[in-house]
BAFI-3210 file (N, C-alpha, C; in Angstrom, 3 decimals, decimal comma, padded with zeros to 6 digits):
// residues 77
n [1|2|3|4|5|6|7|8|9|10|11|12|13|14|15|16|17|18|19|20|21|22|23|24|25|26|27|28|29|30|31|32|33|34|35|36|37|38|39|40|41|42|43|44|45|46|47|48|49|50|51|52|53|54|55|56|57|58|59|60|61|62|63|64|65|66|67|68|69|70|71|72|73|74|75|76|77]
n.u [-081,392|-080,479|-082,243|-081,492|-078,896|-079,410|-080,836|-078,852|-077,058|-078,624|-079,002|-076,322|-075,600|-077,219|-076,187|-073,587|-073,813|-075,421|-074,113|-072,519|-074,458|-075,880|-073,885|-073,534|-076,080|-075,987|-073,841|-074,967|-077,044|-075,618|-074,299|-076,528|-077,516|-075,361|-075,401|-077,877|-077,350|-075,275|-076,600|-078,511|-076,791|-075,614|-077,909|-078,354|-076,200|-077,010|-078,982|-081,275|-082,499|-084,306|-084,141|-081,995|-083,005|-084,925|-083,500|-082,235|-082,351|-085,253|-085,488|-085,519|-083,022|-081,079|-078,013|-076,020|-073,047|-071,605|-069,097|-068,507|-068,604|-071,079|-073,423|-076,071|-079,032|-081,512|-084,145|-085,789|-084,161]
n.v [010,659|013,247|014,712|013,956|014,979|017,714|018,096|017,514|019,595|021,822|021,346|021,347|023,983|025,396|024,541|025,536|028,289|029,365|029,898|032,130|033,967|034,190|035,295|037,772|038,883|038,986|040,746|043,007|043,488|044,129|046,438|048,080|048,317|049,652|052,053|053,036|053,362|055,341|057,470|057,969|058,634|060,997|062,595|062,727|064,262|066,785|067,279|065,665|062,941|060,997|059,239|057,576|056,371|054,862|052,836|051,402|048,506|047,734|046,251|044,203|043,088|044,664|046,450|049,172|050,934|053,757|056,325|057,423|055,377|054,533|051,936|050,567|048,572|047,250|048,722|050,620|051,750]
n.w [-005,984|-006,589|-005,061|-002,445|-002,392|-002,636|-000,272|001,633|001,076|001,814|004,579|005,431|004,793|006,563|009,004|008,964|008,614|010,591|013,190|012,529|011,745|014,134|015,715|014,442|014,902|017,672|018,063|016,892|018,684|020,997|020,130|019,673|022,282|023,464|021,997|022,850|025,580|025,567|024,369|026,342|028,429|027,448|027,413|030,134|030,943|030,244|031,987|031,833|033,167|032,530|030,132|030,956|033,257|032,018|030,669|032,617|034,743|036,522|039,040|042,080|042,612|041,539|041,711|042,976|043,208|044,124|043,400|045,838|047,630|048,498|048,686|047,100|046,982|044,919|042,967|044,215|046,108]
ca.u [-080,038|-080,397|-082,998|-080,660|-077,785|-079,961|-081,152|-077,582|-076,549|-079,438|-078,674|-074,952|-075,559|-077,820|-075,267|-072,374|-074,065|-076,165|-073,300|-072,113|-075,639|-076,157|-072,860|-073,862|-077,249|-075,533|-073,061|-075,903|-077,769|-074,681|-074,107|-077,765|-077,555|-074,345|-075,925|-078,949|-076,726|-074,563|-077,610|-079,070|-075,743|-075,532|-079,094|-078,169|-075,232|-077,687|-080,010|-082,446|-082,208|-085,369|-083,690|-081,149|-083,913|-085,635|-082,699|-081,782|-083,230|-086,068|-085,735|-085,040|-081,642|-080,165|-077,114|-075,288|-072,015|-071,116|-067,702|-068,347|-068,664|-072,452|-073,835|-077,527|-079,588|-082,922|-084,494|-086,382|-083,105]
ca.v [011,045|014,706|015,197|013,778|015,934|019,032|018,105|017,590|020,955|022,730|021,105|021,804|025,445|025,862|024,240|026,336|029,728|029,802|030,562|033,453|034,824|034,440|036,221|039,093|039,380|039,295|041,981|044,099|043,766|044,821|047,786|048,833|048,628|050,681|053,307|053,487|053,819|056,603|058,512|058,275|059,311|062,370|063,312|062,963|065,349|068,081|067,385|064,816|061,581|060,097|058,136|056,647|055,581|053,940|051,684|050,635|047,438|048,176|045,028|044,214|042,625|045,607|047,053|050,363|051,405|055,014|056,659|057,803|054,172|054,172|050,692|050,480|047,355|047,385|049,948|051,596|052,404]
ca.w [-005,647|-006,628|-003,909|-001,254|-002,488|-002,325|001,153|002,363|000,904|002,627|005,989|005,657|004,782|007,817|010,105|008,917|008,598|011,768|014,210|012,065|011,796|015,552|016,197|013,907|015,628|019,025|017,961|016,619|019,931|021,897|019,595|019,912|023,716|023,708|021,443|023,739|026,819|025,376|024,142|027,665|029,195|026,941|027,897|031,564|031,088|030,091|033,012|031,600|033,632|032,087|029,280|031,715|034,096|031,145|030,243|033,780|035,209|037,660|039,811|043,463|042,739|040,910|042,699|042,575|044,127|043,586|043,669|047,241|048,449|048,828|048,042|047,131|046,391|044,558|042,262|045,133|046,891]
c.u [-079,896|-081,125|-082,174|-079,493|-078,256|-080,275|-079,891|-076,990|-077,316|-079,093|-077,277|-074,883|-076,180|-076,878|-074,082|-072,623|-074,773|-075,294|-072,874|-073,282|-075,967|-075,153|-073,139|-075,058|-076,870|-074,733|-073,970|-076,676|-076,882|-074,472|-075,351|-077,877|-076,549|-074,817|-076,998|-078,362|-076,070|-075,510|-078,225|-078,058|-075,598|-076,730|-078,945|-077,199|-075,871|-078,916|-081,244|-082,110|-083,235|-084,906|-082,821|-082,007|-084,640|-084,832|-082,171|-082,822|-083,952|-086,448|-085,140|-083,576|-080,630|-079,293|-076,397|-074,257|-071,395|-069,669|-067,448|-068,451|-070,058|-072,844|-075,334|-077,984|-081,072|-083,225|-085,032|-085,349|-082,620]
c.v [012,569|015,305|015,094|014,759|017,338|019,157|018,235|018,989|021,960|022,578|021,611|023,323|026,023|025,658|025,186|027,836|030,221|030,455|031,963|034,424|035,173|035,429|037,631|039,701|039,776|040,595|043,178|044,472|044,516|046,254|048,653|049,230|049,722|052,034|053,903|054,049|055,183|057,753|058,940|059,024|060,761|063,198|063,648|064,122|066,724|068,182|066,531|063,374|060,558|058,955|057,116|055,783|054,532|052,717|050,872|049,593|047,895|046,978|045,147|043,815|043,524|046,236|048,255|050,664|052,632|055,281|057,068|056,606|053,755|052,946|050,554|049,206|047,572|048,724|051,014|052,314|053,628]
c.w [-005,616|-005,432|-002,634|-001,255|-002,133|-000,843|001,994|002,246|001,757|004,100|006,306|005,687|006,043|008,987|010,126|008,908|009,851|012,833|013,789|012,132|013,239|016,120|015,702|014,621|017,046|019,029|017,725|017,877|020,917|021,423|019,824|021,377|024,051|023,185|022,346|025,036|026,628|025,047|025,472|028,520|028,749|027,377|029,377|031,806|030,919|030,993|032,827|031,963|033,156|031,196|030,022|032,630|033,265|030,743|031,412|034,152|036,471|038,527|041,211|043,593|042,028|041,993|042,101|043,642|043,493|043,959|045,117|048,182|048,859|048,006|048,206|046,437|046,132|043,919|043,203|045,984|046,164]
res [m|i|l|w|s|a|l|i|l|v|i|a|s|l|c|f|t|s|p|a|r|a|e|n|e|s|n|a|a|v|m|a|a|a|d|q|f|y|a|a|l|n|a|m|f|i|g|d|a|g|p|m|e|g|i|w|l|h|e|d|d|v|t|y|m|g|p|d|g|v|f|l|v|g|w|d|s]
***
């Protein structure tokens, strides 16, 4: 009986804490990405575009539309 009670407690604790842990990990990943982006943006403001190029996706389906209306598709564009 004690073994079953312990097993139920372990399973219940895993079920109820996993979403919160996943949410915290997800929030931490978003915050890390934002920190990386703003560090790259600040580097770009002083003339170093390297960090920004490093965080952008280098794929064919990436798109960019600038403030002047230019629409580019693909990293090579």
